Kinemage of the C-alpha trace (Angstrom):
@kinemage 1
@onewidth
@group {chain A} dominant
@subgroup {mainchain}
@vectorlist {calphas} color= white
{ca met a 1} P -0.011 -0.031 0.130
{ca leu a 2} L 1.156 3.535 -0.730
{ca val a 3} L 0.805 5.878 2.291
{ca gly a 4} L 1.384 9.508 1.658
{ca tyr a 5} L 2.483 12.163 4.205
{ca ala a 6} L 2.186 15.869 3.457
{ca arg a 7} L 3.241 18.625 5.833
{ca val a 8} L 3.613 22.386 5.734
{ca ser a 9} L 5.137 24.515 8.724
{ca ser a 10} L 2.307 27.047 9.209
{ca val a 11} L -1.489 27.548 9.001
{ca gly a 12} L -1.023 30.222 6.315
{ca gln a 13} L 0.749 27.577 3.897
{ca ser a 14} L -1.107 25.329 1.537
{ca leu a 15} L -0.762 21.557 1.119
{ca glu a 16} L -2.348 21.588 -2.256
{ca val a 17} L 0.828 20.990 -4.292
{ca gln a 18} L 1.950 18.181 -1.966
{ca leu a 19} L -1.541 16.522 -2.114
{ca ala a 20} L -1.620 16.736 -5.937
{ca lys a 21} L 1.638 14.749 -6.100
{ca leu a 22} L 0.404 12.195 -3.498
{ca gln a 23} L -3.019 11.633 -5.301
{ca his a 24} L -1.742 8.077 -6.375
{ca cys a 25} L -1.377 7.050 -2.745
{ca glu a 26} L -4.191 5.020 -1.290
{ca lys a 27} L -4.088 6.876 2.103
{ca val a 28} L -2.589 10.322 2.757
{ca tyr a 29} L -1.822 11.838 6.209
{ca gln a 30} L -1.526 15.594 6.444
{ca glu a 31} L -0.769 18.301 8.975
{ca lys a 32} L 0.368 21.931 9.511
{ca arg a 33} L 3.126 21.764 12.012
{ca ser a 34} L 6.812 22.685 11.985
{ca gly a 35} L 9.125 19.910 10.861
{ca thr a 36} L 11.265 20.677 13.991
{ca asn a 37} L 8.276 19.907 16.185
{ca asp a 38} L 8.591 16.359 17.652
{ca his a 39} L 4.887 16.122 18.354
{ca arg a 40} L 3.330 15.556 14.962
{ca pro a 41} L 0.221 13.493 15.397
{ca ala a 42} L -0.438 12.827 11.729
{ca leu a 43} L 3.210 11.662 11.162
{ca gln a 44} L 2.896 9.356 14.197
{ca ala a 45} L -0.474 7.992 12.913
{ca cys a 46} L 1.149 7.398 9.555
{ca leu a 47} L 4.231 5.494 11.107
{ca asp a 48} L 1.736 3.539 13.288
{ca phe a 49} L -0.460 2.611 10.269
{ca val a 50} L 2.054 1.267 7.848
{ca arg a 51} L 2.861 -2.394 7.751
{ca glu a 52} L 5.254 -4.725 6.108
{ca gly a 53} L 5.381 -4.199 2.343
{ca asp a 54} L 3.870 -0.687 2.447
{ca thr a 55} L 5.726 2.394 1.215
{ca val a 56} L 5.640 5.850 2.775
{ca val a 57} L 5.783 8.454 0.101
{ca val a 58} L 6.592 12.111 0.665
{ca thr a 59} L 7.283 14.953 -1.938
{ca lys a 60} L 10.378 16.172 -0.337
{ca leu a 61} L 12.676 14.802 2.506
{ca asp a 62} L 12.263 18.091 4.520
{ca arg a 63} L 8.657 17.441 4.696
{ca leu a 64} L 9.433 14.309 6.886
{ca ala a 65} L 11.914 15.922 9.391
{ca arg a 66} L 14.367 18.733 9.713
{ca ser a 67} L 17.169 16.874 11.528
{ca thr a 68} L 19.317 14.061 10.325
{ca leu a 69} L 18.821 12.376 13.724
{ca his a 70} L 14.982 12.460 13.339
{ca leu a 71} L 15.284 11.266 9.777
{ca cys a 72} L 17.448 8.271 10.798
{ca gln a 73} L 15.060 7.493 13.542
{ca ile a 74} L 12.076 7.417 11.125
{ca ala a 75} L 14.208 5.420 8.691
{ca thr a 76} L 15.039 2.812 11.377
{ca gln a 77} L 11.407 2.615 12.452
{ca leu a 78} L 10.325 2.094 8.750
{ca ala a 79} L 13.114 -0.562 8.251
{ca gln a 80} L 12.047 -2.510 11.354
{ca lys a 81} L 8.481 -2.620 10.006
{ca gln a 82} L 9.957 -3.611 6.551
{ca val a 83} L 8.380 -0.427 5.038
{ca gln a 84} L 9.995 1.475 2.284
{ca leu a 85} L 10.174 5.246 1.880
{ca asp a 86} L 9.884 7.189 -1.451
{ca val a 87} L 10.807 10.876 -1.789
{ca leu a 88} L 9.263 12.017 -5.139
{ca asp a 89} L 10.921 15.342 -5.838
{ca gln a 90} L 14.457 14.022 -4.942
{ca ala a 91} L 14.050 10.569 -6.605
{ca ile a 92} L 15.023 8.803 -3.248
{ca glu a 93} L 13.946 5.371 -2.367
{ca thr a 94} L 15.165 3.124 0.408
{ca arg a 95} L 15.044 -0.179 -1.412
{ca ser a 96} L 18.649 -0.142 -2.444
{ca pro a 97} L 21.907 0.719 -0.681
{ca thr a 98} L 22.489 3.674 -3.096
{ca gly a 99} L 18.920 5.025 -2.185
{ca arg a 100} L 19.601 4.747 1.518
{ca leu a 101} L 23.034 6.501 1.109
{ca leu a 102} L 21.100 9.402 -0.813
{ca phe a 103} L 18.544 9.520 1.929
{ca his a 104} L 21.073 10.221 4.610
{ca val a 105} L 23.242 12.582 2.487
{ca leu a 106} L 20.271 14.786 1.519
{ca gly a 107} L 18.958 14.604 5.055
{ca ala a 108} L 22.225 15.982 6.401
{ca ile a 109} L 22.254 18.675 3.670
{ca ala a 110} L 18.629 19.813 4.799
{ca glu a 111} L 19.778 20.048 8.400
{ca phe a 112} L 22.772 22.068 7.327
{ca glu a 113} L 20.525 24.348 5.363
{ca thr a 114} L 18.239 24.766 8.416
{ca ala a 115} L 21.201 25.634 10.531
{ca leu a 116} L 22.479 28.153 7.884
{ca arg a 117} L 19.027 29.856 7.666
{ca lys a 118} L 18.796 30.160 11.467
{ca glu a 119} L 22.235 31.687 11.652
{ca arg a 120} L 21.366 34.345 8.924
{ca gln a 121} L 18.260 35.106 10.867
{ca leu a 122} L 20.185 35.539 14.160
{ca glu a 123} L 22.732 37.790 12.180
{ca gly a 124} L 20.006 39.952 10.765
{ca ile a 125} L 18.256 40.400 14.219
{ca ala a 126} L 21.700 41.287 15.746
{ca his a 127} L 22.358 43.847 12.961
{ca ala a 128} L 18.830 45.341 13.362
{ca gln a 129} L 19.310 45.701 17.122
{ca ala a 130} L 22.714 47.307 16.666
{ca gln a 131} L 20.981 49.924 14.256
{ca gly a 132} L 18.394 50.487 17.036
{ca val a 133} L 15.405 48.618 15.576
{ca pro a 134} L 13.138 48.035 18.634
{ca phe a 135} L 11.916 44.359 19.125
{ca gly a 136} L 9.068 42.972 21.047
{ca arg a 137} L 5.806 44.564 22.058
{ca lys a 138} L 5.496 48.134 22.724
{ca his a 139} L 4.926 49.126 26.369
{ca ile a 140} L 1.201 49.814 27.078
{ca leu a 141} L 2.033 51.891 30.052
{ca thr a 142} L 3.814 55.172 30.148
{ca pro a 143} L 6.810 55.546 32.404
{ca gly a 144} L 4.619 57.510 34.794
{ca gln a 145} L 2.000 54.900 34.901
{ca arg a 146} L 4.630 52.243 35.551
{ca asp a 147} L 6.040 54.116 38.602
{ca glu a 148} L 2.426 54.572 39.835
{ca leu a 149} L 1.820 50.876 39.297
{ca arg a 150} L 4.886 49.956 41.401
{ca gln a 151} L 4.083 52.449 44.159
{ca arg a 152} L 0.456 51.104 44.409
{ca arg a 153} L 1.939 47.530 44.641
{ca ile a 154} L 4.310 48.699 47.374
{ca gly a 155} L 1.396 50.237 49.089
{ca gly a 156} L -0.387 46.967 49.227
{ca val a 157} L -2.677 46.888 46.318
{ca gln a 158} L -3.428 43.312 45.156
{ca ile a 159} L -2.348 42.043 41.693
{ca lys a 160} L -5.856 41.226 40.718
{ca asp a 161} L -6.858 44.907 41.374
{ca leu a 162} L -3.824 46.160 39.384
{ca met a 163} L -4.776 43.871 36.506
{ca lys a 164} L -8.295 45.345 36.413
{ca asp a 165} L -7.273 48.967 36.858
{ca tyr a 166} L -4.449 48.823 34.139
{ca arg a 167} L -6.211 46.220 31.896
{ca leu a 168} L -3.266 43.924 31.918
{ca ser a 169} L -2.558 40.362 32.400
{ca lys a 170} L -1.107 38.962 35.573
{ca ser a 171} L 2.264 38.245 33.746
{ca ala a 172} L 2.338 41.828 32.321
{ca ile a 173} L 1.864 43.209 35.849
{ca tyr a 174} L 4.922 41.186 37.080
{ca ile a 175} L 6.902 42.178 34.103
{ca tyr a 176} L 6.244 45.877 34.899
{ca leu a 177} L 6.952 45.150 38.540
{ca gly a 178} L 10.362 43.640 37.479
{ca lys a 179} L 10.060 40.420 39.274
{ca pro a 180} L 9.170 36.900 38.525
{ca gln a 181} L 5.555 35.870 38.534
{ca glu a 182} L 4.319 34.865 41.969
{ca ile a 183} L 1.618 32.158 41.922
């Protein structure tokens, strides 16, 4: 049996292209979750479903996992169940030694690309911060309101009353107070 698996990282992305390529599969699992997320219910259901002689089909290797370790874990799990893997866009299959080698090499490259992308993102953030670009949410309270909030808390006003008066969450109140949240 051919069992497809399609995944995109975010809710705004579409599965249509992958699903079109997997239409020859008898069953297709799909989800919208990051590949770096270990908790992917549709992938787990797919891996639980397949039996000896089945083939898991994906469009690209990075749809399956983002790390070489996770790819190897999936490959081992499939091999133990005597299930093959076909990666359509990269012409990878795990039936032959060459196919298995290509699977691991491309998996390592995909992980490398993810690491490079993260590194470039962090460099961009550091550069923006050095240029004075503000990050994070803007403060809701003015400096005067923040001082007033602190003084009221020192004066014994309860957190729930401050939350109501300033229309802030409990965690926001504690951030403005500059101390860890007390539960």
